[in-house]
Biopython code that builds the backbone (N, CA, C, O; Angstrom):
import numpy as np
from Bio.PDB.StructureBuilder import StructureBuilder

atoms = [
    (1, "MET", "N", (40.700, 177.649, 51.507)),
    (1, "MET", "CA", (40.266, 179.141, 51.344)),
    (1, "MET", "C", (40.776, 179.860, 50.200)),
    (1, "MET", "O", (40.260, 180.902, 49.794)),
    (2, "SER", "N", (41.893, 179.254, 49.624)),
    (2, "SER", "CA", (42.225, 179.934, 48.646)),
    (2, "SER", "C", (41.373, 179.234, 47.206)),
    (2, "SER", "O", (41.113, 179.821, 46.155)),
    (3, "PHE", "N", (41.089, 177.925, 47.547)),
    (3, "PHE", "CA", (40.507, 177.617, 46.302)),
    (3, "PHE", "C", (39.284, 178.196, 46.387)),
    (3, "PHE", "O", (38.938, 178.707, 45.322)),
    (4, "ASN", "N", (38.481, 178.302, 47.308)),
    (4, "ASN", "CA", (37.308, 179.143, 47.487)),
    (4, "ASN", "C", (37.194, 180.757, 46.913)),
    (4, "ASN", "O", (36.200, 181.373, 46.528)),
    (5, "LYS", "N", (38.174, 181.047, 46.985)),
    (5, "LYS", "CA", (38.690, 182.519, 46.471)),
    (5, "LYS", "C", (38.691, 182.305, 44.899)),
    (5, "LYS", "O", (38.043, 183.048, 44.162)),
    (6, "ASN", "N", (39.482, 181.211, 44.411)),
    (6, "ASN", "CA", (39.738, 181.020, 43.123)),
    (6, "ASN", "C", (38.361, 180.699, 42.354)),
    (6, "ASN", "O", (38.029, 181.267, 41.314)),
    (7, "ALA", "N", (37.661, 179.784, 42.962)),
    (7, "ALA", "CA", (36.447, 179.359, 42.286)),
    (7, "ALA", "C", (35.420, 180.213, 42.304)),
    (7, "ALA", "O", (34.351, 179.896, 41.783)),
    (8, "ILE", "N", (35.618, 181.519, 42.960)),
    (8, "ILE", "CA", (34.601, 182.767, 43.408)),
    (8, "ILE", "C", (35.115, 183.436, 42.157)),
    (8, "ILE", "O", (34.272, 183.882, 41.378)),
    (9, "TRP", "N", (36.168, 183.539, 41.921)),
    (9, "TRP", "CA", (36.903, 184.716, 40.983)),
    (9, "TRP", "C", (36.573, 184.095, 39.450)),
    (9, "TRP", "O", (36.405, 184.767, 38.432)),
    (10, "TYR", "N", (36.531, 182.800, 39.552)),
    (10, "TYR", "CA", (36.690, 182.310, 38.346)),
    (10, "TYR", "C", (35.211, 182.607, 37.782)),
    (10, "TYR", "O", (35.075, 183.173, 36.697)),
    (11, "LEU", "N", (34.082, 182.195, 38.575)),
    (11, "LEU", "CA", (32.826, 182.385, 38.599)),
    (11, "LEU", "C", (32.048, 183.621, 37.781)),
    (11, "LEU", "O", (31.089, 183.783, 37.027)),
    (12, "ASN", "N", (33.146, 184.407, 38.460)),
    (12, "ASN", "CA", (32.758, 185.931, 38.227)),
    (12, "ASN", "C", (33.697, 186.363, 36.630)),
    (12, "ASN", "O", (33.148, 187.189, 35.900)),
    (13, "CYS", "N", (34.734, 185.917, 36.290)),
    (13, "CYS", "CA", (35.593, 185.535, 35.570)),
    (13, "CYS", "C", (33.921, 185.392, 34.267)),
    (13, "CYS", "O", (33.390, 186.250, 33.563)),
    (14, "ILE", "N", (33.607, 183.946, 34.479)),
    (14, "ILE", "CA", (32.655, 183.769, 33.327)),
    (14, "ILE", "C", (31.067, 184.522, 33.199)),
    (14, "ILE", "O", (30.337, 184.417, 32.213)),
    (15, "CYS", "N", (30.822, 185.118, 34.168)),
    (15, "CYS", "CA", (29.859, 186.051, 34.374)),
    (15, "CYS", "C", (30.135, 187.406, 33.696)),
    (15, "CYS", "O", (29.247, 188.084, 33.177)),
    (16, "ARG", "N", (31.407, 187.738, 33.740)),
    (16, "ARG", "CA", (31.602, 188.989, 33.219)),
    (16, "ARG", "C", (31.864, 188.894, 31.570)),
    (16, "ARG", "O", (31.850, 189.882, 30.835)),
    (17, "LYS", "N", (32.085, 187.639, 31.163)),
    (17, "LYS", "CA", (32.164, 187.104, 29.755)),
    (17, "LYS", "C", (31.173, 187.072, 28.997)),
    (17, "LYS", "O", (30.996, 187.558, 27.880)),
    (18, "GLU", "N", (30.367, 186.320, 29.827)),
    (18, "GLU", "CA", (29.005, 186.425, 29.311)),
    (18, "GLU", "C", (28.202, 187.655, 29.327)),
    (18, "GLU", "O", (27.429, 187.883, 28.396)),
    (19, "GLN", "N", (28.321, 188.431, 30.276)),
    (19, "GLN", "CA", (27.805, 189.759, 29.935)),
    (19, "GLN", "C", (28.150, 190.298, 28.811)),
    (19, "GLN", "O", (27.361, 190.579, 27.908)),
    (20, "LEU", "N", (29.828, 190.546, 28.788)),
    (20, "LEU", "CA", (30.496, 191.019, 27.393)),
    (20, "LEU", "C", (29.748, 190.305, 25.994)),
    (20, "LEU", "O", (29.389, 190.933, 24.999)),
    (21, "ILE", "N", (29.672, 189.402, 26.126)),
    (21, "ILE", "CA", (28.816, 188.572, 24.775)),
    (21, "ILE", "C", (27.804, 188.780, 24.241)),
    (21, "ILE", "O", (27.624, 188.786, 23.023)),
    (22, "LYS", "N", (26.721, 189.053, 25.391)),
    (22, "LYS", "CA", (25.285, 189.637, 25.922)),
    (22, "LYS", "C", (25.578, 190.865, 25.049)),
    (22, "LYS", "O", (25.024, 190.955, 23.954)),
    (23, "VAL", "N", (26.615, 192.033, 25.577)),
    (23, "VAL", "CA", (26.457, 193.236, 25.022)),
    (23, "VAL", "C", (26.717, 193.496, 23.366)),
    (23, "VAL", "O", (26.199, 194.107, 22.431)),
    (24, "LEU", "N", (28.292, 192.292, 23.745)),
    (24, "LEU", "CA", (28.485, 192.388, 22.157)),
    (24, "LEU", "C", (27.071, 191.919, 21.057)),
    (24, "LEU", "O", (26.685, 192.604, 20.110)),
    (25, "LEU", "N", (26.644, 190.962, 21.373)),
    (25, "LEU", "CA", (25.370, 190.465, 20.267)),
    (25, "LEU", "C", (24.758, 191.234, 19.890)),
    (25, "LEU", "O", (24.463, 191.530, 18.732)),
    (26, "TRP", "N", (24.301, 191.953, 21.482)),
    (26, "TRP", "CA", (23.299, 192.908, 21.241)),
    (26, "TRP", "C", (23.245, 194.625, 20.245)),
    (26, "TRP", "O", (22.469, 195.353, 19.626)),
    (27, "ARG", "N", (24.742, 194.506, 20.705)),
    (27, "ARG", "CA", (25.208, 196.069, 19.783)),
    (27, "ARG", "C", (24.899, 195.079, 18.146)),
    (27, "ARG", "O", (23.927, 195.398, 17.460)),
    (28, "LEU", "N", (25.770, 193.996, 17.724)),
    (28, "LEU", "CA", (25.883, 193.618, 16.565)),
    (28, "LEU", "C", (24.232, 193.215, 16.195)),
    (28, "LEU", "O", (23.928, 192.817, 15.071)),
    (29, "ASN", "N", (23.392, 193.350, 17.113)),
    (29, "ASN", "CA", (21.960, 193.129, 16.381)),
    (29, "ASN", "C", (21.401, 194.368, 16.018)),
    (29, "ASN", "O", (20.684, 194.622, 15.050)),
    (30, "ILE", "N", (21.847, 195.169, 16.980)),
    (30, "ILE", "CA", (21.235, 196.907, 16.333)),
    (30, "ILE", "C", (22.312, 196.997, 15.257)),
    (30, "ILE", "O", (21.580, 197.063, 14.270)),
    (31, "ASN", "N", (23.441, 197.040, 14.822)),
    (31, "ASN", "CA", (23.804, 197.204, 13.625)),
    (31, "ASN", "C", (23.613, 195.989, 12.831)),
    (31, "ASN", "O", (24.107, 196.291, 11.745)),
    (32, "ALA", "N", (23.176, 194.779, 12.749)),
    (32, "ALA", "CA", (22.312, 194.629, 11.925)),
    (32, "ALA", "C", (21.419, 195.172, 11.395)),
    (32, "ALA", "O", (21.546, 195.612, 10.253)),
    (33, "PHE", "N", (20.188, 195.290, 12.149)),
    (33, "PHE", "CA", (19.160, 196.241, 12.209)),
    (33, "PHE", "C", (19.066, 197.377, 11.109)),
    (33, "PHE", "O", (18.451, 197.650, 10.078)),
    (34, "SER", "N", (20.181, 197.941, 12.067)),
    (34, "SER", "CA", (20.220, 199.359, 11.270)),
    (34, "SER", "C", (20.640, 199.446, 10.031)),
    (34, "SER", "O", (20.351, 200.354, 9.251)),
    (35, "LEU", "N", (21.618, 198.126, 9.717)),
    (35, "LEU", "CA", (22.310, 198.189, 8.048)),
    (35, "LEU", "C", (20.873, 197.474, 7.351)),
    (35, "LEU", "O", (20.769, 197.822, 6.175)),
    (36, "THR", "N", (20.055, 196.807, 7.684)),
    (36, "THR", "CA", (18.755, 196.598, 6.904)),
    (36, "THR", "C", (18.195, 197.640, 6.966)),
    (36, "THR", "O", (18.595, 198.411, 6.094)),
    (37, "ILE", "N", (17.587, 197.963, 7.473)),
    (37, "ILE", "CA", (17.255, 199.617, 7.147)),
    (37, "ILE", "C", (17.601, 200.582, 6.229)),
    (37, "ILE", "O", (16.843, 201.201, 5.483)),
    (38, "ILE", "N", (18.970, 200.681, 6.348)),
    (38, "ILE", "CA", (19.488, 201.446, 5.522)),
    (38, "ILE", "C", (19.329, 200.599, 4.045)),
    (38, "ILE", "O", (18.527, 201.035, 3.220)),
    (39, "ILE", "N", (19.968, 199.615, 3.804)),
    (39, "ILE", "CA", (19.637, 198.913, 2.662)),
    (39, "ILE", "C", (18.047, 198.992, 1.690)),
    (39, "ILE", "O", (17.617, 199.211, 0.557)),
    (40, "PHE", "N", (17.596, 198.616, 3.161)),
    (40, "PHE", "CA", (15.736, 198.923, 2.882)),
    (40, "PHE", "C", (15.489, 200.218, 1.662)),
    (40, "PHE", "O", (15.035, 200.164, 0.519)),
    (41, "ILE", "N", (16.144, 201.655, 2.698)),
    (41, "ILE", "CA", (15.781, 202.880, 2.230)),
    (41, "ILE", "C", (16.845, 203.049, 0.876)),
    (41, "ILE", "O", (16.316, 203.761, 0.022)),
    (42, "LEU", "N", (17.755, 202.726, 0.613)),
    (42, "LEU", "CA", (18.675, 202.496, -0.281)),
    (42, "LEU", "C", (17.792, 202.198, -1.834)),
    (42, "LEU", "O", (17.397, 202.794, -2.836)),
    (43, "SER", "N", (17.816, 201.092, -1.322)),
    (43, "SER", "CA", (17.019, 199.707, -2.643)),
    (43, "SER", "C", (15.842, 201.032, -2.692)),
    (43, "SER", "O", (16.085, 201.777, -3.642)),
    (44, "ASN", "N", (15.071, 201.308, -2.166)),
    (44, "ASN", "CA", (13.298, 201.816, -2.185)),
    (44, "ASN", "C", (13.818, 202.810, -2.986)),
    (44, "ASN", "O", (13.224, 202.986, -4.050)),
    (45, "GLY", "N", (15.002, 203.670, -2.696)),
    (45, "GLY", "CA", (15.279, 205.447, -2.811)),
    (45, "GLY", "C", (15.535, 205.460, -4.421)),
    (45, "GLY", "O", (15.309, 206.471, -5.087)),
    (46, "GLU", "N", (16.060, 204.162, -5.029)),
    (46, "GLU", "CA", (17.012, 203.895, -6.104)),
    (46, "GLU", "C", (15.708, 203.542, -6.700)),
    (46, "GLU", "O", (15.481, 204.325, -7.622)),
    (47, "LYS", "N", (14.938, 202.841, -6.577)),
    (47, "LYS", "CA", (13.497, 202.455, -7.398)),
    (47, "LYS", "C", (12.292, 203.738, -7.662)),
    (47, "LYS", "O", (11.591, 203.886, -8.663)),
    (48, "LEU", "N", (12.320, 204.478, -6.567)),
    (48, "LEU", "CA", (11.726, 206.192, -6.564)),
    (48, "LEU", "C", (12.409, 206.667, -7.445)),
    (48, "LEU", "O", (11.762, 206.730, -8.490)),
    (49, "GLY", "N", (13.548, 207.088, -7.552)),
    (49, "GLY", "CA", (14.658, 207.956, -8.316)),
    (49, "GLY", "C", (14.213, 207.432, -9.946)),
    (49, "GLY", "O", (13.906, 208.221, -10.840)),
    (50, "GLN", "N", (14.247, 206.236, -10.063)),
    (50, "GLN", "CA", (13.760, 205.803, -11.258)),
    (50, "GLN", "C", (12.942, 205.847, -11.440)),
    (50, "GLN", "O", (12.873, 205.688, -12.659)),
    (51, "LYS", "N", (11.772, 206.013, -10.957)),
    (51, "LYS", "CA", (10.026, 205.922, -11.137)),
    (51, "LYS", "C", (10.501, 207.767, -11.442)),
    (51, "LYS", "O", (10.173, 208.200, -12.546)),
    (52, "LEU", "N", (11.002, 208.437, -10.781)),
    (52, "LEU", "CA", (10.804, 209.953, -11.179)),
    (52, "LEU", "C", (11.268, 210.268, -12.441)),
    (52, "LEU", "O", (10.767, 210.919, -13.358)),
    (53, "HIS", "N", (12.528, 209.569, -12.293)),
    (53, "HIS", "CA", (13.751, 209.672, -13.614)),
    (53, "HIS", "C", (12.576, 209.367, -15.097)),
    (53, "HIS", "O", (12.463, 210.042, -16.121)),
    (54, "PHE", "N", (12.007, 208.387, -14.778)),
    (54, "PHE", "CA", (10.986, 207.911, -16.015)),
    (54, "PHE", "C", (10.057, 208.875, -16.429)),
    (54, "PHE", "O", (9.767, 209.152, -17.593)),
    (55, "LYS", "N", (9.612, 209.366, -15.405)),
    (55, "LYS", "CA", (8.269, 210.496, -15.062)),
    (55, "LYS", "C", (8.908, 211.675, -15.979)),
    (55, "LYS", "O", (8.564, 211.969, -17.124)),
    (56, "GLN", "N", (9.827, 212.219, -15.266)),
    (56, "GLN", "CA", (10.527, 213.603, -16.198)),
    (56, "GLN", "C", (10.768, 213.455, -17.528)),
    (56, "GLN", "O", (10.565, 214.465, -18.201)),
    (57, "GLN", "N", (11.313, 212.038, -18.357)),
    (57, "GLN", "CA", (11.501, 211.824, -19.470)),
    (57, "GLN", "C", (10.456, 211.282, -20.142)),
    (57, "GLN", "O", (10.613, 211.121, -21.352)),
    (58, "SER", "N", (9.337, 210.933, -19.605)),
    (58, "SER", "CA", (8.128, 210.972, -20.550)),
    (58, "SER", "C", (7.268, 211.914, -20.550)),
    (58, "SER", "O", (6.444, 211.790, -21.456)),
    (59, "SER", "N", (7.055, 213.289, -19.543)),
    (59, "SER", "CA", (6.397, 214.161, -19.853)),
    (59, "SER", "C", (7.412, 215.312, -20.730)),
    (59, "SER", "O", (6.924, 216.352, -21.174)),
]
sb = StructureBuilder()
sb.init_structure("model")
sb.init_model(0)
sb.init_chain("A")
sb.init_seg("    ")
for serial, (resi, resn, name, xyz) in enumerate(atoms, 1):
    if name == "N":
        sb.init_residue(resn, " ", resi, " ")
    sb.init_atom(name, np.array(xyz, "f"), 0.0, 1.0, " ", f" {name:<3s}", serial, name[0])
structure = sb.get_structure()
């Protein structure tokens, strides 16, 4: 009986760990995605800023 309980507890532990890992990976994916967007916006914003600055200088 106690072996059965331990086995079930162990399986529950494994499932919880898998769930935790899935959640962490999901959050990391979101963070990586938002970081990519932020970097993309920053690099494009810098290029736009340079273009505007160049236009202001030339006019």
